[in-house]
Residue, then its C-alpha position, 0 to 999 in steps of 0.5 A: m688124882k685118878r689116872l687114866t691110861g690106855t688106848n683112846d678108845e679105852i679111855a673114851k669108854i671110861l669118860s663116857q661112863e663117868q659123864l653118864e653118872l654125872s647126869k644121873e645126879n640131877l634125877d635125885a633132886e627132881a622130886t624135891v624140886r617139883e614139890i617146891i615149884e608146886r608150892v610156889k605156884e599155889e602160895g606165891d610170896e608166902a611160900l618164898r618166905a617159908y623156904s627162905k626161913k627153912f633153907d637160908q635161915v632168914e626171915l623176910f619181910d620185904l622180898q625186894v631189895s630196897d634202893q636204899a640198900i643198893n645206894e648204901a652198897f656204893d658207900k660200903i664197897d672197897r674202892d679197888v673192887l669198884s674199880a675192878l668191876q668198872n674195868a671188867k664191865a668195859n671189857i665185857e661190853s666191848y666183847h659182847k657188842q661184837q655179837l650183835e645181830t642184824g636182820f636181813e631181807d632179800q628178793p630171790s625172785q619176782g614178787v617174793i620178799r623174805g627176811q628176818l627181824i631181830r627182836p629182844i626178849e621182853r623180860v629176863g630173870v637172872y639168877v645170881p648164886g649165893g652160898t659159899a661165895a659171892y659172885p659179882s662177876s656173874v652179875l656182869m656176865n649175865v646182865l650186860p649181854a642182855k642190856i646190849a641185846g635190848v632187853k626191856e626189863i631185867i629182874m635179878i634174884t639172889p639168895p637172901q643174906k643178913d648182910f649182902n656183899p655190897a659188890i653184888l648190889v653194886a654190880a647189879k646197879m652198874a650193869g642195869v638191873d631193874k629190880i633185885y629180889q632176895v630169893g634163891g634156890s629152886q623156889g626162886i626159879a619157880a617165882l621167876a617162871y610163874g610169877t608171885q604177888t611180888i615177883p613178875k613172871v619173866d620170859k627167860i631165866t639165865g644164870p648158874g646155880n647149884i643142883f636144885v637151881a639147875t633142876a628147877k630150870k630144867l623143869v620150868y623150861g617150856l613155860v619160860g626159856i633158859d640159857m642152859i642146865a649148868g652142872p658142876s664147874e669144870i676145867g680141862v688142861i692140855a699140857d705137854e713138857t713145856a708146861h709149868p707144873a705150878y701154873v697147871a696145878a693152880d689152874l686146876l685148883s681154881q675150879a676145884e675150889h668152886d664145889v666138891r662136885a667140880r671136875a679138874i682134868l689134865v690131859t698130857d703126853s708127859e708122865e713127868l709133868a703129871d707127877a710134878v703137877e700132882a706134887e704141886i697140887e698137894r703143896q698148894l692145897q696145904t695153904l688154900p683157904r677153901q681146901t675143904i672144898a677143893r681137896p674132895s673135888i680133886e680126890n674124887n673127881g680130878r683126873i690125869i689122862i696120859a695120852q700118846d701124843a698131841d693129836s691124842m691129847f686133843e682127841l681125848m679132851n674133845l670127848v671131855a668137852p670141858e666148860h673151860l679148856e686151857i692149852a698149856m703148850d708153846k705156840a698154843y694158838d697154833y693148836l686152836d683148830k684142833v679144838q672141837n668141843a669146849g665152852s671157852v678156850f685159854l691159850g698159852h702158859y699165861t692165860s689162866e682161866p680166872i682171866g676169863d672168869y673176871y676180866a677179859g670180856a668173853n662170857h664165863v657162863l658156859p656149858t658143862t658136863a660135856t654139853s659144849r658138844f652142842s651148846s655155847a657160852l652165854g651171849v647177846h644171842d641168848f637174849i634175842k628172838r629171830i622172827q621170819y617174814t615172807q611175802y609172795d604176790q599173786y604172780a609168785v604164788n602162781q609160779a610156785e603153785k605146782d611145787i607147793t601143791t605137789l608136796a602138800y598132796a604127797e603129805g596127804l594134807q589137802a587143805h594145805a594144797r587148797a589154800i594155795e589153789v584158791r589163790h590162783d589167778k583164775h579165782 
C-alpha cells in the first residue's frame, strides 16, 4: 500500500488530487452511455434485448421475471440464507421506521396558515447489481425504506442471468417489490427513466452499480430523481496502537474485494501498527478467493496515512470523507463528535463494516468519492416529497402588503407587486 506522510496540508493536497482523478473516470464512459440511452429511447424493448445479448450473453424473450421463477426461488434458497435475510429485514425495518417524517402546520400571526405535507414518491425503480457477486442485501436496503415511506409501486431491475441467485428474487419478494425485470447496465437505467413497451417509466431511481450505471444515472437526472452517483466502494479506518492488525487488515480487504477500483485507506499515528497491518493484508490475501480483485485494489488504490496524533487522524479522514468509516480505537464512541464527513460509522474493535452491510439495520447505500461532505446514506427521506402550503386571509395580506411590494419593486418585478396591491381591501 502506498504510504502518505508529511504535514496535514501536504497530505491534504495529495488526497485532493487523487479524488480529482477519480472523478475524471466517469467522463470517459459518457459517450458510450449517451449512445446506449438514445437507442433505448428510440427502440425500447428491442434495444434492451440487443444489449442483453451483447453485454450479458443472454438472449431474452421475456423481460419480466415470472411469478413462477420467484416462487421457485423460495424452494431453492438455502434455509440459513432465508433466515438471515428475515433477521436482516427486521433490523433494517426497525432502524428506518425511525426516519419517518411528519408534516407540520403553524399560525404565526392572525389570518396566516403555513405548513408542510409529506407525500411518498409514486413509482421508484431500484437497480440491483449483478456481475461478480449477487447482492440480496442491496435489495433489502433499497426497497424497505421505500416501502416504509409509502411508495406505491417499486420496480426492480437486475442484469439477466441464466440462473438467478434465488436469494435475489426471495429478497425482492420479501421486501415488497412489485415487478422485477431482467435488464442491467446503463440500458436498464435508460429504460427506467424513459420507459419502454414493457418497463414503466419511474419517478426516481436508486441503487448502486458500475461506472456505466453511475454515469447513466447522472445523465438521466432531471428527467427522474436519483439517490446518488455512486463510485467505487471505499473504507477508511482510523486506528491507533490499541487496534488489532488482523482485524484492520480484514476490514480493509472487505471493501477491496468489491472492485479493482475500490479504495481502502488506513489513517494511523502508529508506524508499528501500519507495518503490522500491511503484513496481515499480504497474509490474508494469500487465501482470499477474490484475491484477483482485492490485490490490485490494495496495490493501486490502498493508502496508509501516517498522522501525528488523534486530532490529525480525524482531520485527515474528514478530508477523505469515506463511504465507510471505522474507528478502531479504545473508547471509540468518545471520538464520534470528531467525525464530520462519512457515510456510515462503525465504532470500536468489534464493529466490522460488514455488520452494517448486512445486518445492523443502518443503510449500506452510501455516498462515495468524498460526497459524504454534502450527502447522506439512503433512507426513508429519499422516497418522500415535502410539499409546502400557505394561506393568507385579506387581513393578513393587508398587513404584509408594504413589505412584499417594497421587495417586488426593488427587484423590478412590478407584476409581482400588483398581484398583492389588487387584493387590498379598497378593491
